[in-house]
C-alpha positions as CSV (number, residue, x, y, z in Angstrom):
1,X,9.0,-5.4,22.6
2,X,7.6,-7.1,25.6
3,X,4.1,-5.6,25.3
4,X,2.0,-3.9,22.7
5,X,-0.2,-1.9,25.1
6,X,1.8,1.3,24.7
7,X,2.2,4.0,22.0
8,X,5.5,5.3,20.7
9,X,5.5,9.1,21.0
10,X,8.5,11.4,21.2
11,X,11.0,8.6,21.5
12,X,9.3,7.0,24.5
13,X,6.8,4.2,25.1
14,X,3.8,5.7,26.8
15,X,0.3,4.5,27.8
16,X,-2.7,6.1,26.1
17,X,-4.1,9.1,27.9
18,X,-7.4,7.3,28.5
19,X,-5.7,4.0,29.2
20,X,-7.7,2.1,26.7
21,X,-6.8,-1.1,24.8
22,X,-8.3,-3.2,22.1
23,X,-7.8,-6.9,21.1
24,X,-6.0,-8.0,18.0
25,X,-7.3,-11.3,16.7
26,X,-5.6,-14.3,15.2
27,X,-7.7,-14.9,12.1
28,X,-6.7,-18.6,11.9
29,X,-8.5,-19.6,15.1
30,X,-10.3,-16.3,16.2
31,X,-8.3,-16.2,19.4
32,X,-7.0,-13.0,21.0
33,X,-3.3,-12.5,20.3
34,X,-2.8,-9.5,22.7
35,X,-4.2,-6.3,23.9
36,X,-3.0,-3.2,22.0
37,X,-2.9,0.5,23.0
38,X,-6.0,2.4,21.9
39,X,-5.1,5.9,21.1
40,X,-7.6,8.8,21.1
41,X,-7.5,12.3,19.8
42,X,-5.4,13.4,22.9
43,X,-2.7,10.9,22.0
44,X,-2.7,11.9,18.4
45,X,-2.3,15.5,19.4
46,X,0.7,14.6,21.6
47,X,2.2,12.6,18.7
48,X,1.7,15.4,16.1
49,X,3.2,18.0,18.5
50,X,6.2,15.7,19.1
51,X,6.7,15.4,15.3
52,X,6.3,19.1,14.9
53,X,9.0,19.9,17.5
54,X,11.3,17.3,16.0
55,X,10.8,19.0,12.6
56,X,10.9,22.6,13.7
57,X,13.6,22.4,16.3
58,X,15.3,19.1,16.0
59,X,18.3,18.0,13.9
60,X,16.6,15.5,11.5
61,X,15.5,17.9,8.6
62,X,18.9,19.6,8.7
63,X,21.1,16.5,8.7
64,X,22.7,15.6,5.4
65,X,21.2,12.9,3.3
66,X,24.2,10.7,4.1
67,X,23.6,11.0,7.8
68,X,19.9,10.1,7.4
69,X,20.9,7.2,5.2
70,X,23.1,5.7,8.0
71,X,20.0,5.4,10.2
72,X,17.8,4.1,7.4
73,X,20.3,1.4,6.8
74,X,20.5,0.6,10.5
75,X,16.7,0.2,10.4
76,X,17.0,-2.1,7.4
77,X,19.6,-4.2,9.2
78,X,17.4,-4.3,12.4
79,X,14.5,-5.7,10.3
80,X,16.7,-8.4,8.7
81,X,18.0,-9.5,12.1
82,X,14.5,-10.1,13.3
83,X,13.0,-11.3,10.0
84,X,11.8,-14.7,11.2
85,X,10.2,-13.2,14.3
86,X,8.5,-10.4,12.4
87,X,7.2,-12.7,9.7
88,X,5.7,-15.0,12.3
89,X,4.1,-12.1,14.0
90,X,2.7,-11.0,10.7
91,X,1.2,-14.4,10.1
92,X,-0.5,-14.4,13.4
93,X,-1.9,-10.9,13.0
94,X,-2.8,-11.0,9.3
95,X,-3.2,-14.7,8.5
96,X,-1.0,-14.8,5.4
97,X,1.2,-17.9,4.7
98,X,4.7,-17.7,6.3
99,X,6.6,-17.7,2.9
100,X,4.6,-14.7,1.9
101,X,5.3,-13.0,5.2
102,X,9.0,-13.7,4.9
103,X,9.0,-12.2,1.4
104,X,7.2,-9.1,2.7
105,X,9.6,-8.5,5.6
106,X,12.5,-8.9,3.2
107,X,11.0,-6.3,0.9
108,X,10.4,-4.1,3.9
109,X,14.2,-4.1,4.7
110,X,15.0,-3.6,1.1
111,X,12.7,-0.5,1.0
112,X,14.7,1.1,3.7
113,X,17.9,0.3,2.0
114,X,16.6,1.8,-1.3
115,X,15.6,5.1,0.3
116,X,18.9,5.2,2.1
117,X,20.5,5.3,-1.3
118,X,18.2,8.0,-2.5
119,X,18.9,10.0,0.7
120,X,22.6,9.7,-0.1
121,X,22.0,11.0,-3.6
122,X,19.8,13.8,-2.4
123,X,22.8,15.8,-1.1
124,X,24.0,16.3,-4.7
125,X,20.6,17.0,-6.1
126,X,19.1,19.3,-3.5
127,X,19.7,22.5,-5.5
128,X,19.4,23.0,-9.3
129,X,20.5,26.2,-11.0
130,X,17.9,27.8,-13.2
131,X,18.8,29.6,-16.4
132,X,17.1,33.0,-16.4
133,X,16.4,35.4,-19.3
134,X,17.6,38.4,-17.2
135,X,21.3,38.0,-16.4
136,X,21.1,40.4,-13.4
137,X,19.5,37.6,-11.4
138,X,20.5,34.1,-10.4
139,X,18.0,31.5,-9.3
140,X,18.0,28.0,-7.8
141,X,15.3,25.4,-7.3
142,X,15.7,23.8,-3.9
143,X,14.2,20.5,-2.6
144,X,13.2,20.6,1.0
145,X,11.2,18.2,3.2
146,X,7.4,18.9,3.2
147,X,7.3,18.9,7.1
148,X,5.2,16.7,9.4
149,X,3.5,13.8,7.6
150,X,0.6,11.7,8.8
151,X,0.5,8.2,7.4
152,X,-2.5,5.8,7.6
153,X,-1.8,2.3,6.4
154,X,-3.9,-0.8,5.6
155,X,-3.9,-4.4,7.0
156,X,-3.1,-6.4,3.9
157,X,0.7,-5.9,3.9
158,X,1.2,-4.3,7.4
159,X,4.9,-3.8,7.8
160,X,5.6,-3.3,4.1
161,X,2.9,-0.6,3.7
162,X,4.5,1.1,6.7
163,X,7.9,1.1,4.9
164,X,6.4,2.4,1.7
165,X,5.6,5.6,3.6
166,X,8.0,5.8,6.5
167,X,11.2,5.1,4.5
168,X,10.8,7.9,1.9
169,X,9.5,10.3,4.4
170,X,12.5,9.9,6.6
171,X,14.8,9.9,3.7
172,X,13.4,13.3,2.7
173,X,13.9,14.7,6.2
174,X,10.3,14.7,7.2
175,X,8.9,13.7,10.7
176,X,6.0,11.4,10.8
177,X,3.0,10.1,12.8
178,X,2.1,6.5,11.7
179,X,-1.3,5.0,12.3
180,X,-1.5,1.3,11.4
181,X,-4.7,-0.6,10.8
182,X,-6.4,-1.7,14.1
183,X,-6.7,-5.2,12.5
184,X,-2.9,-5.6,12.1
185,X,-1.0,-3.2,14.4
186,X,1.7,-5.3,15.8
187,X,4.6,-5.0,13.3
188,X,4.2,-1.3,13.1
189,X,5.0,-1.1,16.9
190,X,8.0,-3.4,16.3
191,X,9.1,-1.0,13.5
192,X,9.1,1.8,16.1
193,X,11.2,-0.3,18.4
194,X,13.7,-1.1,15.6
195,X,13.9,2.6,14.6
196,X,14.5,3.6,18.2
197,X,17.3,1.0,18.5
198,X,18.8,2.4,15.2
199,X,19.2,5.8,16.8
200,X,16.4,7.7,15.2
201,X,16.0,11.0,17.0
202,X,13.0,11.4,19.3
203,X,9.8,12.6,17.7
204,X,10.9,11.8,14.1
205,X,8.7,8.7,14.0
206,X,5.7,8.3,16.2
207,X,3.3,5.3,16.1
208,X,-0.2,5.5,17.4
209,X,-2.4,2.4,17.3
210,X,-6.2,2.7,17.6
211,X,-9.5,2.6,15.9
212,X,-10.1,4.6,12.7
213,X,-12.7,7.0,14.2
214,X,-10.6,7.5,17.4
215,X,-7.1,7.8,16.0
216,X,-7.2,7.9,12.2
217,X,-9.8,10.7,11.9
218,X,-8.1,13.0,14.4
219,X,-4.8,12.5,12.6
220,X,-6.3,13.3,9.2
221,X,-7.9,16.4,10.7
222,X,-5.0,17.7,12.8
223,X,-3.8,21.2,11.8
224,X,-0.2,20.4,12.7
225,X,0.0,17.9,9.8
226,X,1.6,19.2,6.6
227,X,1.0,16.1,4.5
228,X,-1.3,13.1,4.6
229,X,-0.5,9.7,3.0
230,X,-3.2,7.1,3.0
231,X,-3.6,3.6,1.5
232,X,-7.0,1.9,1.8
233,X,-10.6,2.0,0.6
234,X,-12.2,4.6,-1.6
235,X,-14.8,5.7,1.1
236,X,-12.1,6.2,3.7
237,X,-9.9,8.0,1.2
238,X,-12.8,10.3,0.3
239,X,-13.2,11.3,3.9
240,X,-9.4,11.9,4.3
241,X,-9.4,14.0,1.1
242,X,-12.3,16.1,2.6
243,X,-10.4,16.5,5.8
244,X,-7.2,17.5,3.9
245,X,-9.1,20.1,1.9
246,X,-9.9,22.1,5.0
247,X,-6.3,23.0,5.5
248,X,-5.1,22.5,1.9
249,X,-2.8,19.7,3.0
250,X,-0.4,18.0,0.7
251,X,-2.1,14.6,-0.1
252,X,-1.3,11.2,-1.6
253,X,-3.9,8.4,-1.8
254,X,-3.5,4.8,-2.9
255,X,-7.0,3.4,-3.0
256,X,-9.0,0.5,-4.4
257,X,-8.9,-1.4,-7.7
258,X,-10.8,-3.8,-9.9
259,X,-7.9,-4.6,-12.2
260,X,-8.5,-6.4,-15.5
261,X,-6.3,-9.2,-17.0
262,X,-6.7,-9.6,-20.8
263,X,-5.6,-13.0,-22.0
264,X,-5.4,-13.6,-25.8
265,X,-5.9,-17.0,-27.3
266,X,-2.2,-17.4,-28.4
267,X,-1.2,-17.5,-24.7
268,X,0.3,-20.6,-23.1
269,X,-2.6,-22.0,-21.0
270,X,-0.5,-23.2,-18.1
271,X,1.3,-19.8,-17.8
272,X,-2.0,-18.0,-18.1
273,X,-3.6,-20.1,-15.3
274,X,-0.6,-19.6,-13.0
275,X,-0.6,-15.8,-13.4
276,X,-4.4,-15.7,-13.0
277,X,-4.1,-17.6,-9.7
278,X,-1.1,-15.5,-8.5
279,X,-2.9,-12.3,-9.5
280,X,-6.0,-13.0,-7.4
281,X,-5.2,-15.7,-4.8
282,X,-1.9,-14.3,-3.5
283,X,-2.4,-12.9,0.0
284,X,-5.9,-14.4,-0.1
285,X,-6.9,-11.8,-2.8
286,X,-6.6,-9.1,-0.2
287,X,-4.5,-7.0,-2.6
288,X,-5.5,-3.6,-4.0
289,X,-4.0,-4.3,-7.4
290,X,-5.4,-7.9,-7.7
291,X,-6.3,-8.8,-11.3
292,X,-9.8,-9.8,-10.3
293,X,-11.5,-9.2,-13.7
294,X,-10.2,-11.7,-16.2
295,X,-11.1,-11.4,-19.9
296,X,-10.2,-14.4,-22.0
297,X,-10.4,-14.6,-25.8
298,X,-13.2,-17.0,-26.8
299,X,-11.1,-19.7,-28.4
300,X,-9.2,-20.2,-25.1
301,X,-12.1,-19.5,-22.8
302,X,-13.5,-23.0,-22.0
303,X,-10.2,-24.9,-21.9
304,X,-8.7,-22.2,-19.7
305,X,-11.6,-22.3,-17.3
306,X,-11.4,-26.0,-17.0
307,X,-7.7,-25.9,-16.1
308,X,-8.2,-22.9,-13.8
309,X,-10.8,-24.8,-11.8
310,X,-8.6,-27.9,-11.6
311,X,-5.6,-26.0,-10.3
312,X,-7.6,-23.8,-7.9
313,X,-9.1,-26.8,-6.2
314,X,-5.6,-28.1,-5.5
315,X,-4.6,-25.1,-3.5
316,X,-3.8,-25.9,0.2
317,X,-5.7,-23.9,2.7
318,X,-4.9,-23.5,6.4
319,X,-2.9,-21.8,9.2
320,X,-0.2,-19.7,7.6
321,X,2.5,-21.3,9.8
322,X,1.8,-24.8,8.4
323,X,4.2,-26.0,5.7
324,X,2.8,-26.0,2.2
325,X,-0.2,-23.7,2.9
326,X,-0.8,-21.3,0.0
327,X,-4.0,-19.6,1.3
328,X,-4.5,-18.5,4.9
329,X,-7.6,-17.0,6.4
330,X,-9.1,-13.7,5.6
331,X,-8.0,-11.0,8.0
332,X,-11.1,-10.6,10.1
333,X,-14.7,-11.6,10.7
334,X,-15.9,-8.4,9.0
335,X,-13.9,-9.0,5.8
336,X,-15.0,-12.7,5.8
337,X,-18.6,-11.7,5.9
338,X,-18.2,-9.1,3.2
339,X,-16.6,-11.6,0.8
340,X,-19.3,-14.2,1.5
341,X,-22.0,-11.5,0.8
342,X,-20.3,-10.6,-2.5
343,X,-20.2,-14.3,-3.5
344,X,-23.9,-14.6,-2.7
345,X,-24.6,-11.4,-4.7
346,X,-22.7,-12.8,-7.7
347,X,-24.9,-15.9,-7.8
348,X,-28.0,-13.8,-7.5
349,X,-26.9,-11.6,-10.4
350,X,-26.5,-14.6,-12.8
351,X,-22.8,-15.3,-12.8
352,X,-21.9,-19.0,-12.7
353,X,-19.9,-20.1,-9.6
354,X,-17.7,-22.9,-10.9
355,X,-15.9,-23.6,-7.6
356,X,-15.3,-22.3,-4.1
357,X,-16.9,-19.7,-2.0
358,X,-17.4,-21.9,1.1
359,X,-15.7,-22.8,4.3
360,X,-13.2,-25.6,3.8
361,X,-14.4,-28.9,5.4
362,X,-11.2,-29.2,7.5
363,X,-11.5,-25.7,9.0
364,X,-14.0,-25.5,11.9
365,X,-12.5,-22.2,13.2
366,X,-11.0,-19.1,11.6
367,X,-11.9,-17.0,8.6
368,X,-11.1,-19.6,5.9
369,X,-12.6,-19.5,2.5
370,X,-12.2,-21.7,-0.6
371,X,-11.1,-19.6,-3.6
372,X,-14.1,-18.8,-5.8
373,X,-14.2,-18.7,-9.6
374,X,-17.2,-17.0,-11.4
375,X,-17.6,-17.5,-15.1
376,X,-19.8,-15.7,-17.6
377,X,-20.0,-12.7,-15.3
378,X,-22.4,-10.0,-16.6
379,X,-20.6,-6.7,-17.3
380,X,-23.3,-4.8,-15.4
381,X,-23.1,-7.0,-12.3
382,X,-21.9,-5.7,-9.0
383,X,-19.1,-8.3,-8.7
384,X,-17.7,-7.3,-12.1
385,X,-17.6,-3.6,-11.1
386,X,-16.8,-3.5,-7.4
387,X,-13.7,-4.5,-5.4
388,X,-14.3,-7.6,-3.3
389,X,-10.9,-7.8,-1.7
390,X,-10.9,-11.6,-1.3
391,X,-10.1,-14.8,-3.2
392,X,-12.8,-14.3,-5.8
393,X,-12.1,-14.0,-9.6
394,X,-14.6,-13.0,-12.2
395,X,-14.1,-14.3,-15.8
396,X,-15.8,-13.5,-19.1
397,X,-15.0,-14.1,-22.8
398,X,-14.2,-11.6,-25.5
399,X,-13.8,-11.8,-29.2
400,X,-11.5,-9.0,-30.4
401,X,-8.9,-6.6,-29.1
402,X,-11.1,-3.6,-29.2
403,X,-13.8,-5.3,-27.2
404,X,-11.3,-6.4,-24.6
405,X,-9.9,-2.9,-24.2
406,X,-13.4,-1.3,-24.0
407,X,-14.4,-3.8,-21.2
408,X,-11.1,-3.5,-19.3
409,X,-11.2,0.3,-19.3
410,X,-14.9,0.5,-18.4
411,X,-14.3,1.0,-14.7
412,X,-14.2,3.8,-12.1
413,X,-10.9,2.3,-11.0
414,X,-7.5,2.4,-12.7
415,X,-4.9,1.0,-10.4
416,X,-3.5,-1.9,-12.4
417,X,-4.0,-4.1,-15.4
418,X,-2.4,-7.0,-17.2
419,X,-2.2,-8.4,-20.7
420,X,-0.9,-11.8,-21.9
421,X,0.0,-12.7,-25.5
422,X,2.9,-14.3,-27.4
423,X,2.5,-11.4,-29.8
424,X,4.6,-8.9,-28.0
425,X,3.8,-6.1,-30.4
426,X,0.1,-6.6,-29.6
427,X,0.7,-6.9,-25.9
428,X,2.7,-3.6,-25.9
429,X,0.0,-1.9,-27.9
430,X,-2.7,-3.0,-25.5
431,X,-0.6,-2.1,-22.5
432,X,-0.4,1.5,-23.7
433,X,-4.1,1.8,-24.2
434,X,-5.1,0.4,-20.8
435,X,-6.2,3.2,-18.4
436,X,-4.2,2.1,-15.3
437,X,-1.2,3.3,-13.4
438,X,0.5,-0.1,-13.4
439,X,0.4,-2.5,-16.4
440,X,2.0,-6.0,-16.5
441,X,2.7,-7.9,-19.7
442,X,2.7,-11.7,-19.5
443,X,2.6,-11.6,-15.7
444,X,0.6,-10.1,-12.8
445,X,1.5,-8.5,-9.5
446,X,5.3,-8.3,-9.5
447,X,6.2,-5.2,-7.6
448,X,9.6,-3.4,-7.4
449,X,10.6,-0.7,-5.1
450,X,12.4,1.1,-7.9
451,X,9.2,1.5,-10.1
452,X,6.3,3.9,-9.5
453,X,3.1,2.6,-7.9
454,X,-0.3,4.3,-8.0
455,X,-3.4,4.6,-10.1
456,X,-5.7,6.5,-12.4
457,X,-9.3,7.6,-11.7
458,X,-10.7,6.6,-8.3
459,X,-7.7,4.4,-7.5
460,X,-5.9,7.4,-6.1
461,X,-3.7,10.5,-6.3
462,X,0.1,10.5,-6.7
463,X,2.7,7.7,-6.9
464,X,4.7,5.8,-4.3
465,X,7.9,3.9,-4.6
466,X,11.0,4.8,-6.6
467,X,12.0,8.4,-6.9
468,X,8.4,9.3,-7.1
469,X,7.9,8.1,-3.5
470,X,10.7,10.4,-2.3
471,X,9.2,13.3,-4.2
472,X,5.9,12.8,-2.3
473,X,7.7,14.1,0.8
474,X,9.6,17.0,-0.8
475,X,8.6,20.6,-1.6
476,X,10.3,22.7,-4.3
477,X,11.5,26.2,-3.3
478,X,12.6,28.9,-5.7
479,X,15.4,31.2,-4.4
480,X,16.2,34.1,-6.7
481,X,19.0,36.7,-6.0
482,X,19.5,40.1,-7.6
483,X,23.3,40.3,-8.4
484,X,23.6,43.6,-10.2
485,X,25.3,46.5,-8.5
486,X,23.0,48.9,-10.3
487,X,19.8,50.0,-8.6
488,X,16.7,48.3,-9.8
489,X,15.3,51.8,-10.5
490,X,11.6,51.2,-10.3
491,X,10.9,53.7,-7.5
492,X,14.1,55.4,-6.3
493,X,15.1,58.2,-8.7
């Protein structure tokens, strides 16, 4: 694309009805990258109507899975051909280090390939015969696309989060309106361009950029939407759930987390430190599943903290395009201020700040923050209970397995959890007792397109990725036929 001041609606690039734009900011130096189209309710209405026409009258839902798969693979190839360009754009828009952005864009392409394969397989799985007790009838269960989907995605993995929703929705035969975060809208617009070049029919994918209250809220409230898929904060998810309830919309939510990491004293200290750091400092800690609550068995507690501080203070911080940088800036001024406020609150609540939590000396501009480690964090403190969404880890000791499980499960969230021990029998036992939708053993954060993703409790509803992601966008229809030549005989005598 040459410009980002247009919306992608009904297969065309169009200016917003009210002509508005907003600035997207480079978090490394606080400069304006470009002006982006600011959609309003009028634009959302046009996009939904375009998706509605494409679903009700167009070819997409009626194409075979194999035909849809061809276009999904073309999208994947288009992403790979532009991987370096897209990753660099993601660094500028989000702030993450370039190696992480390249990883994300590669995963994005892989996600489209994965759902192309599932679309291929859908042809043979679309209908299932049902054995009935009455032989006069035959019945099938049929999978059909849910209809028009509205997707609202966050700013921490911009293009990858788009793929997690767009790829399975298209594979299922749905049409979609995608609303990216106003903080990181650029790669979503590029995805629309790639899909257009891949031959996706008009109206099947529409991308509207804009502020949450101006574009996101109208999308979640629109009566033409059959399904809403949202990833983001609990407060916003609550509002979307309320909006969906008015029309009884199909809904999937992937919300926040405050994920625990239980480390037993038989663990290798170097491995434990590396996985702790990856679990909370990857992507600047702006990860919904980040293992931000670390419980360490008392015998290992002090030596682990010492090594964790040493290694954390060695992390390189700077512009994500600079070689060797492992932590970029936080995504925005608002997020930066929230994380600083959380750190100040942690100190007020009696937790011990061992390192970090300040602006690096060499960074005079940008939303940079040294990674923070809190020790001896009270269980009733705000920073132990609430999601900070930044490079801040909270650590406290435990004595026995039962205590660790009680503390880990004592949360309104249940997205992810991790456990580390050389005793695999114990690790497996603990994993099965953790109340979370994703549990890692002897690691933290590896994510695979093939496996289900989602949480318990206030961390959300439903599952993304794998076959579960495809099922999010499918309805099941029963078709039953009366085969007997004899009259039913209930009324006619």
